[in-house]
N, C-alpha and C positions, 0 to 999 in steps of 0.2 A: 544470512544464515545466523552470524556470531550475532547480530541482535536479538535473536529467538533465543539464543541461547543465554544471553547476560540475566544473571538474575536479579539484578534490580531493578530491571522495567515491568515488573508484572502488571501495575495497572494499564501501563501502555499495551501488552499482550493481550489483555481481558478485551481493551477497547479494540485490536485488529480483528480479534477473533470475533467479536460480538458484532462488527460491521461486517465483516466477511460474512458471517451468516444470514444478518440481515441481508446483503446485496444478494447473496444466493436465492431468499425467498422473495424478495422485492421484485428483483428484475422479471422472473415466468408473470410472477402475478399483475406488474404493471403494464406487461406487453399484453396478456387474455385481454385484461379490464379495458385497454384503451383500445383494442380489437373491439370487443364486446360493444361500446359505446360507439364507434364509427360505425359498426354495421347497427346499431339502433338507429344511429344517428341517418343514415342510408334509408334505411326500411320508415322511419317516419317521413323523412322526404316524399318518397314515391306514395305511402298510403295514409298518412296522419297529417299533423299539422307541422308547422315550418318551426314555430315556436320549440317544441321540444326536442328537433333535432338540434337546434340552437342551442341548447341547454346540454344534449349531450355532447357537442363539441365543444363546448364551453369546458364543460366537467373534463374529456379527455385533453384539453390545452390546459387546465389546471395539475392534473393528475399527473402530466409527463414533466410538468414547471417543476413541481414539486420534487417528482424522483429524480430530476437531473439536478437540481439545485442540493439534495440530501447528496448525492452521489460527488460532487464537485466539491462540496464543503469535506465530508467524509475523506477524498483523496487527496486535499491539500494539508490537512490536521495531520494524517501519517506520513505525509511526505516530511512535513514540516518537524515532527517528532524524528522523523529518521534521519535527516540532516542535523538537529540537535546532537543526537548520538553519535553521528558520526564524527562531530566536531569535539567531542568532550569525550569520546572514548578511543583517541587514537593509542595504540601500542608502539611506541618506538623503542629501539634497544641500540645504544651505542655500545658498539666494538671500540676499546680501546686497545694501542698496542699491546705486546706483551713487553718483558723486558728483553733487552738484546740478548738475554742466552739462549732464547728459542730461534732457530733460525726462521727466515721470512717465509720460506716457501711451506714449514709447519703451521705457520702463523695463519696463513691464508686457509690452508686444510682444517686448521680447528674451526675457523671463522665459519666455514661452511658446513662443516658437520652441525657446528651451533645454531643456524639458519637452517638449516633442514630439520632441524629436533623441535624450533621453536615456531619456525612457517613464518616470521618478523620481519619488518622492514629494516634493513641496513642503511644509517645515515651517515 
């Protein structure tokens, strides 16, 4: 979620949103189209020529091959972008010890309060 809130990656956010919209529209369309092609191929095998049935089966295979290839490439692209973002946008806060005037139990309480406020990782 923090990646989506990051103001510096507008192009990546638009690409992700566009791919999600395409995925939501293309998945049902590819499913229905594939089912219709296979249904037509079965009908052509029973009533008409085998050549048209083979053409419809080839069309179905091509349709699903393109769909799965696009899905795989899109998924890999967004995973790569996320991993690059994760490696380049690590926020680490280094807490140094306070001067000797502050007792150690108060120092650890202040560190915990700072951690709760920033929700960061202490190293």
